[in-house]
C-alpha positions as CSV (number, residue, x, y, z in Angstrom):
1,M,-65.0,-76.2,88.8
2,T,-63.7,-72.4,88.7
3,S,-65.7,-70.2,89.7
4,F,-65.5,-66.2,88.9
5,C,-66.9,-62.9,90.6
6,T,-68.6,-60.6,88.1
7,V,-68.2,-56.8,89.5
8,P,-70.8,-54.2,88.3
9,T,-68.9,-51.9,86.5
10,S,-69.8,-48.6,88.6
11,K,-67.9,-51.1,91.3
12,L,-65.2,-50.9,89.3
13,L,-64.9,-47.5,88.8
14,W,-65.2,-47.0,92.3
15,L,-62.7,-49.0,93.4
16,M,-60.2,-46.9,90.8
17,S,-60.9,-43.9,92.5
18,A,-60.9,-44.8,95.6
19,P,-57.9,-43.4,98.2
20,T,-54.4,-45.9,97.1
21,W,-53.4,-45.6,100.7
22,R,-54.8,-46.4,104.3
23,A,-52.2,-45.4,106.6
24,D,-54.6,-45.8,109.4
25,L,-54.9,-49.4,108.8
26,L,-51.2,-49.7,106.8
27,N,-49.2,-48.3,110.3
28,H,-50.5,-51.4,112.2
29,F,-48.7,-54.2,110.0
30,L,-45.8,-51.9,109.5
31,A,-45.2,-52.2,113.2
32,L,-44.9,-55.6,113.3
33,P,-41.4,-57.6,113.6
34,Q,-40.0,-58.7,110.7
35,G,-37.1,-60.8,112.0
36,D,-34.1,-60.9,110.0
37,K,-35.8,-60.4,107.2
38,I,-35.4,-57.9,104.5
39,Q,-37.6,-56.7,102.1
40,A,-35.9,-55.4,98.6
41,E,-38.3,-53.2,95.8
42,Y,-36.4,-53.5,92.5
43,V,-37.4,-50.3,90.2
44,W,-36.9,-50.3,87.1
45,I,-38.1,-48.2,83.9
46,D,-40.0,-49.5,81.4
47,G,-40.9,-49.8,77.4
48,D,-42.2,-46.4,77.5
49,G,-40.2,-44.7,80.4
50,G,-42.3,-45.0,82.7
51,L,-41.3,-46.8,85.8
52,R,-42.2,-50.3,87.3
53,S,-41.1,-52.3,90.4
54,N,-41.0,-55.8,92.2
55,T,-40.7,-56.2,95.8
56,T,-38.6,-59.7,96.9
57,T,-37.5,-60.7,100.3
58,V,-33.5,-61.0,101.2
59,A,-32.5,-63.0,104.2
60,K,-30.2,-60.8,105.9
61,Q,-28.6,-57.1,105.3
62,V,-27.7,-55.7,102.0
63,K,-24.9,-53.1,100.7
64,D,-23.7,-54.4,97.6
65,P,-26.1,-54.5,94.8
66,G,-23.9,-57.4,93.4
67,D,-24.9,-59.2,96.7
68,L,-28.7,-59.1,95.3
69,R,-29.8,-61.9,92.9
70,V,-30.8,-61.2,89.4
71,W,-34.4,-61.4,88.9
72,D,-37.4,-61.6,86.2
73,F,-40.4,-60.4,85.2
74,D,-42.8,-60.6,81.7
75,G,-41.4,-58.0,79.6
76,S,-44.5,-58.2,77.6
77,S,-46.4,-56.6,80.2
78,A,-44.0,-53.4,80.3
79,N,-43.2,-53.5,76.3
80,Q,-39.9,-54.4,77.1
81,A,-40.5,-58.0,75.2
82,P,-42.6,-60.2,73.4
83,G,-45.4,-62.3,74.4
84,H,-43.5,-65.4,72.9
85,D,-40.1,-64.7,74.7
86,S,-41.1,-62.4,78.0
87,D,-38.7,-63.2,80.3
88,V,-36.8,-60.1,80.9
89,Y,-34.0,-59.7,84.2
90,L,-33.3,-57.0,86.5
91,R,-29.9,-56.4,87.5
92,P,-29.1,-54.5,90.7
93,T,-27.4,-52.0,90.2
94,A,-27.5,-48.9,93.2
95,I,-28.9,-49.7,96.4
96,F,-31.0,-46.9,98.4
97,K,-32.7,-47.2,102.0
98,G,-36.6,-47.4,101.6
99,P,-38.7,-44.7,103.1
100,F,-42.3,-46.3,102.6
101,R,-41.3,-49.5,104.8
102,G,-38.1,-48.0,106.6
103,G,-36.2,-50.4,108.5
104,E,-33.6,-51.5,106.9
105,N,-35.4,-52.6,103.5
106,I,-34.3,-51.2,100.4
107,L,-34.7,-49.8,97.3
108,V,-33.2,-51.3,94.3
109,L,-32.6,-49.8,91.0
110,A,-32.3,-52.1,88.7
111,E,-31.3,-52.4,84.4
112,T,-33.3,-55.1,82.2
113,Y,-31.6,-57.7,79.9
114,N,-32.8,-59.9,77.5
115,N,-32.4,-63.8,78.1
116,D,-29.6,-63.6,75.9
117,G,-27.5,-61.5,78.1
118,T,-27.5,-58.8,75.9
119,P,-28.9,-55.0,77.3
120,N,-33.0,-54.6,76.7
121,K,-33.7,-52.5,74.2
122,T,-35.1,-49.7,76.3
123,N,-31.7,-50.3,78.7
124,F,-30.4,-46.9,78.0
125,R,-28.4,-46.6,81.2
126,H,-26.3,-49.8,80.2
127,H,-24.6,-47.2,77.4
128,A,-24.5,-44.4,79.5
129,K,-22.6,-46.3,82.1
130,K,-20.1,-47.0,79.1
131,S,-19.8,-43.1,78.5
132,M,-19.3,-42.4,81.7
133,D,-16.1,-44.7,82.3
134,L,-14.5,-43.5,79.2
135,A,-15.0,-40.1,80.5
136,K,-14.3,-40.9,84.0
137,E,-11.0,-39.1,83.9
138,S,-12.5,-35.9,83.7
139,V,-14.8,-36.4,87.1
140,P,-18.0,-35.4,84.8
141,W,-20.5,-33.7,87.5
142,F,-24.4,-33.2,86.7
143,G,-26.9,-30.9,88.3
144,L,-30.5,-31.4,87.5
145,E,-33.4,-29.1,87.9
146,Q,-36.7,-31.5,87.3
147,E,-39.6,-29.7,86.8
148,Y,-43.3,-31.1,87.2
149,T,-47.1,-31.0,87.2
150,L,-49.1,-32.1,89.9
151,F,-52.7,-33.2,88.4
152,D,-56.1,-34.7,90.4
153,G,-57.2,-37.5,88.3
154,P,-57.7,-35.4,84.8
155,Y,-57.9,-32.4,86.1
156,Y,-55.3,-29.8,86.3
157,C,-54.6,-29.4,90.7
158,G,-53.8,-25.4,90.2
159,A,-56.5,-22.7,92.4
160,G,-55.5,-20.1,90.2
161,T,-52.1,-17.9,89.4
162,G,-50.0,-17.7,92.3
163,K,-51.7,-20.2,95.0
164,V,-49.4,-23.2,96.0
165,F,-51.0,-26.5,95.9
166,A,-50.0,-30.0,97.4
167,R,-47.4,-28.5,99.7
168,D,-47.2,-31.3,102.0
169,L,-46.3,-33.6,99.3
170,I,-43.4,-31.8,98.7
171,E,-42.2,-31.5,101.5
172,A,-42.7,-35.5,102.0
173,H,-41.1,-36.2,98.9
174,Y,-38.3,-34.0,100.2
175,R,-37.9,-36.0,103.1
176,A,-37.7,-39.7,101.8
177,C,-35.5,-38.4,99.0
178,L,-33.1,-37.7,102.0
179,Y,-34.1,-40.7,104.1
180,A,-33.2,-42.5,100.9
181,G,-29.6,-41.3,100.3
182,I,-30.5,-39.7,97.1
183,N,-28.3,-36.5,96.6
184,I,-31.8,-33.9,96.9
185,S,-29.7,-30.3,97.0
186,G,-33.4,-28.4,97.1
187,I,-37.1,-28.2,95.8
188,N,-39.0,-24.6,94.9
189,A,-42.3,-23.7,93.8
190,E,-42.5,-23.3,89.9
191,V,-43.9,-20.8,87.7
192,M,-47.4,-22.0,86.8
193,P,-49.2,-22.8,89.3
194,S,-49.5,-26.8,90.6
195,Q,-45.5,-27.0,89.3
196,W,-42.7,-27.7,90.9
197,E,-39.2,-28.1,90.8
198,F,-36.7,-30.6,92.7
199,Q,-32.7,-30.8,92.1
200,V,-30.7,-33.6,92.1
201,G,-26.4,-33.0,92.3
202,P,-23.8,-32.6,92.3
203,C,-23.9,-36.5,91.3
204,E,-20.6,-37.7,89.5
205,G,-20.8,-40.1,86.6
206,I,-23.4,-42.5,85.9
207,S,-24.7,-41.7,89.6
208,M,-26.5,-38.7,88.1
209,G,-29.2,-40.4,86.3
210,D,-29.6,-43.2,89.7
211,H,-29.9,-40.8,92.1
212,L,-32.8,-38.7,89.3
213,W,-34.8,-41.8,88.2
214,M,-34.9,-43.0,91.8
215,A,-36.1,-39.3,92.9
216,R,-38.7,-39.4,90.2
217,Y,-39.4,-42.8,91.2
218,L,-40.7,-41.6,95.4
219,L,-42.3,-38.9,93.6
220,T,-44.3,-40.8,92.2
221,R,-44.9,-43.4,94.9
222,V,-45.7,-40.5,97.8
223,A,-48.2,-38.8,95.2
224,E,-49.6,-41.8,95.1
225,M,-50.8,-41.8,98.7
226,W,-52.4,-38.6,97.6
227,G,-54.4,-39.7,95.3
228,I,-52.0,-36.8,92.6
229,K,-50.6,-37.8,89.5
230,V,-47.5,-36.5,88.6
231,S,-46.5,-35.2,85.2
232,F,-43.2,-34.8,83.2
233,H,-44.7,-34.0,79.9
234,P,-42.9,-31.0,78.7
235,K,-45.9,-28.7,78.0
236,P,-49.1,-30.5,79.9
237,L,-51.4,-27.8,79.5
238,Q,-51.6,-25.8,76.2
239,G,-51.8,-21.8,76.6
240,D,-49.7,-18.9,77.6
241,W,-47.5,-21.1,80.6
242,N,-44.3,-22.0,81.1
243,G,-43.5,-26.2,80.4
244,A,-41.3,-28.4,82.2
245,G,-38.0,-29.6,81.9
246,C,-35.4,-31.2,83.6
247,H,-32.3,-28.6,83.4
248,T,-28.6,-30.4,83.3
249,N,-25.9,-28.8,85.0
250,Y,-22.4,-29.9,83.5
251,S,-18.9,-29.6,84.4
252,T,-15.8,-30.9,84.1
253,K,-13.0,-31.1,86.5
254,E,-10.8,-28.5,83.8
255,M,-14.0,-26.2,83.8
256,R,-14.0,-26.1,87.5
257,E,-10.3,-25.2,87.6
258,L,-8.7,-22.0,87.5
259,G,-9.2,-21.2,83.8
260,G,-12.2,-23.1,83.3
261,L,-13.9,-20.5,81.2
262,K,-12.2,-21.5,78.2
263,K,-12.7,-24.6,78.6
264,I,-16.7,-24.1,78.9
265,E,-16.8,-22.2,75.7
266,E,-15.2,-24.6,74.0
267,A,-17.8,-27.2,74.7
268,V,-20.5,-25.3,74.4
269,E,-19.1,-24.7,70.2
270,K,-18.9,-28.3,70.3
271,L,-22.2,-29.1,71.2
272,A,-23.7,-26.3,69.0
273,K,-22.5,-28.2,65.9
274,K,-24.7,-30.9,66.7
275,H,-27.5,-29.5,68.5
276,A,-30.5,-30.5,65.8
277,E,-28.9,-34.3,65.9
278,H,-29.1,-33.7,70.2
279,I,-32.3,-32.7,70.4
280,Q,-34.0,-35.2,69.1
281,V,-32.8,-37.7,71.7
282,Y,-33.7,-35.4,75.1
283,G,-37.4,-36.9,74.8
284,E,-40.4,-36.4,72.9
285,E,-42.5,-33.2,72.1
286,N,-40.0,-30.5,73.4
287,H,-41.0,-28.5,70.6
288,M,-43.9,-27.8,72.6
289,R,-42.0,-26.4,75.0
290,L,-39.1,-24.5,73.3
291,T,-40.8,-22.0,71.7
292,G,-38.6,-19.1,72.7
293,R,-41.2,-17.8,75.0
294,N,-42.4,-18.9,78.7
295,E,-38.6,-18.6,79.3
296,T,-37.5,-20.8,76.6
297,G,-35.0,-20.6,73.7
298,H,-36.7,-21.6,70.5
299,I,-36.1,-25.7,69.5
């Protein structure tokens, strides 16, 4: 007979609010030798635009994503597949050094595929990669400015206008990105209290998305250690505050050469004709931030 223990609701609430990281206990075990085995943490984007991860053991050091196995998971638990056909497969696409476990351990960014080999409905990287490959000769560069807001549980972390919160967390994220090999180019505090920004780039082609998403993952993992929640919502707080966006700086080889201003102006004119169509796929609830106020243009 299988026995079950009942945990009082009050105890569950305490466990949910308890610190998630005990470095004083964990560091002993992280210092233990692991032989020739490597821990590979697969990271992917789920059906709600969030980030998830699983870790597997690899027999030896790996440098090429093609040397890693395709792994599967229950997609119904990540809003990526129905319950009756829930297998979703993770195909490695990029490798980064693992800043949480150190050593030769790695982080692996992965795409999601259905069991018939087709890209999962949430696998936007697959389609983006095709576009980047078609534009390869133009050598597209991206510089991304990711703004975000920090919350302590459900409460806003700001301690008053002009105050800076969680600088230690920010510095930890910066160093984790550098260690991992992410092309992070800077950080700064933003206008709203407890709002920060990090910059990724310049990155060429699809590596733009790989580095941005892994930097986002590292930020959420570091914040977990502090017991802080990260929000990328465009307007996390209503009122006369700046929102949070991800500003994209873009150029092609022609734009960066002498006389490139003309090419930039031509591109702007093309984008203007498709503005309404494009803004629909730039993320949800941008209308809350793009009001024409607080340093934004109107949507």
